[in-house]
C-alpha positions in Angstrom: 9.4 26.0 22.6 10.8 28.5 20.1 14.0 26.6 19.4 15.1 26.4 16.7 13.9 29.8 15.5 12.1 30.1 12.2 14.7 30.6 9.5 14.4 33.5 7.1 16.0 33.0 3.7 17.6 36.2 2.6 20.4 37.2 0.3 23.1 39.6 1.6 21.6 42.6 -0.2 18.1 42.1 1.2 19.3 41.0 4.6 19.1 44.4 6.2 15.5 44.9 5.1 14.5 41.5 6.7 16.7 41.6 9.8 14.3 43.8 11.9 11.7 41.0 11.5 13.9 38.7 13.5 14.2 38.9 17.2 17.5 40.4 18.5 19.2 37.0 19.1 18.1 35.6 15.8 19.7 38.5 13.8 23.0 37.7 12.0 26.2 38.8 13.7 29.5 39.8 12.2 31.1 36.5 13.4 32.0 34.0 10.7 34.1 31.7 13.0 33.2 29.6 15.9 34.7 27.2 18.4 34.3 23.7 17.0 35.3 22.1 20.3 32.6 24.0 22.2 30.1 23.0 19.5 31.1 19.3 19.7 30.8 19.4 23.5 27.3 20.9 23.1 26.3 18.2 20.6 27.4 15.4 22.9 25.2 16.8 25.7 21.9 17.1 23.7 19.0 15.2 25.1 18.1 12.1 23.0 14.8 13.5 21.8 16.6 16.6 20.5 19.6 14.7 19.1 17.5 12.6 16.7 16.8 15.8 14.8 20.6 16.6 14.6 22.3 13.3 13.6 26.1 12.9 14.1 26.5 12.8 10.3 25.8 16.5 10.1 28.9 18.7 9.7 29.3 21.5 12.2 28.0 24.0 9.7 25.0 21.8 8.8 24.2 21.5 12.5 24.3 25.2 13.0 22.2 25.8 9.8 19.6 23.3 10.9 19.4 24.9 14.3 19.0 28.4 12.7 22.3 29.6 14.2 24.2 30.0 10.9 22.8 32.2 8.1 24.7 33.2 4.9 28.0 32.1 6.4 27.7 33.9 9.7 26.5 33.1 13.2 23.4 34.6 14.6 23.8 36.4 17.9 22.4 33.3 19.6 24.9 31.2 17.8 27.7 33.6 18.8 26.6 33.4 22.5 26.8 29.6 22.3 29.8 29.0 20.1 31.8 32.1 19.2 35.4 32.3 20.4 34.7 35.8 21.8 31.0 36.3 22.4 31.6 39.6 24.1 32.7 41.0 20.8 29.1 40.4 19.6 27.2 41.2 22.8 29.5 43.3 25.1 27.5 42.7 28.2 27.3 38.9 27.8 29.3 38.4 31.0 28.5 37.2 34.5 29.8 39.1 37.5 30.0 36.9 40.6 30.4 38.6 44.0 30.8 37.2 47.4 29.9 39.6 50.2 31.3 39.3 53.7 28.4 41.0 55.3 24.6 41.4 54.9 24.6 44.2 52.3 26.5 45.4 49.3 28.4 48.0 51.4 30.6 45.3 53.0 33.9 43.8 51.9 33.7 41.6 48.8 35.5 39.5 46.4 34.5 39.7 42.7 35.1 37.5 39.7 33.9 38.2 36.1 33.3 35.4 33.7 33.2 35.7 29.9 33.0 33.1 27.2 30.1 31.1 25.9 26.8 30.9 27.8 27.4 27.2 28.7 30.9 28.1 30.0 29.5 31.0 32.0 26.9 28.7 33.6 29.5 26.3 34.7 31.9 29.0 36.0 29.2 30.9 38.0 27.9 27.7 39.5 31.4 26.7 40.5 32.0 30.1 42.0 29.1 29.5 44.3 30.0 25.9 45.0 33.5 26.7 46.1 32.2 29.1 48.7 29.2 27.2 50.1 30.7 23.8 50.4 30.3 22.8 54.1 32.0 19.4 54.1 31.3 15.9 52.9 29.1 13.0 53.8 28.8 9.3 52.8 27.4 8.8 49.4 24.1 6.9 49.3 25.0 4.8 46.2 28.8 4.8 45.9 31.8 3.7 48.1 33.0 7.3 48.3 32.1 10.5 50.0 30.0 13.2 48.4 30.3 17.0 48.8 27.7 18.7 51.0 26.7 22.3 50.2 24.7 24.9 52.0 22.5 25.3 48.9 21.0 22.7 46.5 23.5 23.1 43.8 21.4 21.6 41.0 18.8 24.4 41.7 21.6 27.0 41.9 22.8 25.9 38.5 19.3 26.1 37.0 18.6 29.6 38.4 21.9 30.8 37.0 21.1 29.1 33.6 17.7 30.7 33.5 19.2 34.2 34.3 21.7 33.8 31.4 19.3 32.3 28.9 16.4 34.6 29.5 18.2 37.9 30.0 17.7 40.7 27.6 20.9 40.7 25.5 19.8 43.8 23.7 20.4 45.7 27.0 23.8 47.3 26.7 24.2 48.7 30.2 23.8 45.7 32.5 24.8 42.0 32.8 23.9 39.0 34.9 24.9 39.3 38.6 25.4 36.4 41.0 25.6 37.8 44.6 26.5 35.5 47.5 25.8 36.8 51.0 26.3 34.9 54.3 22.5 34.4 54.5 21.3 34.3 50.9 22.1 34.0 47.2 20.8 36.6 44.7 20.8 36.1 40.9 19.6 38.9 38.6 19.7 39.6 34.9 18.7 42.6 32.8 15.3 42.9 31.2 12.1 40.8 31.4 11.6 37.3 30.0 10.1 37.3 26.5 6.4 36.4 26.6 6.2 36.9 30.4 3.0 38.4 31.7 
């Protein structure tokens, strides 16, 4: 409900005095470049009720400005997490560590993969990490003349849990990141900090 953030108009010389009023992710980063292809993919996937506020006639910079992600020629931290070519340069712990354990606790053998990149790319990669390891076969599709993959977990729910962990984590935390831990009997997803506005 807080997107886009309230924009603060500030000149470069007064920016530092107004920056503390912004939440961490709404503060301006050092990044003045972004991945236009990632931005265009994001725009094509906007829900219709959101897309009407961001018409296709807007340039990439106008879109970012209207969304509150581009201020004075630079991305905000939120903008960098979504569209920067190297988001970890802005938020070093903006990574997802996915681990598959071959036993019931963390002391067992494991395989680890670390995913960097934009938040949408991390959601896709972490979900795929889980999907590749919990696929149990295939079954006839209910509505198409082809088979559908069968998983041990409801993969839409897995994606949403991972997305929530990434979107709601505390990016100001510099000593932890999001973890996805797959055990033979369970899946654990954790992120640093508490959700803003949470009781």
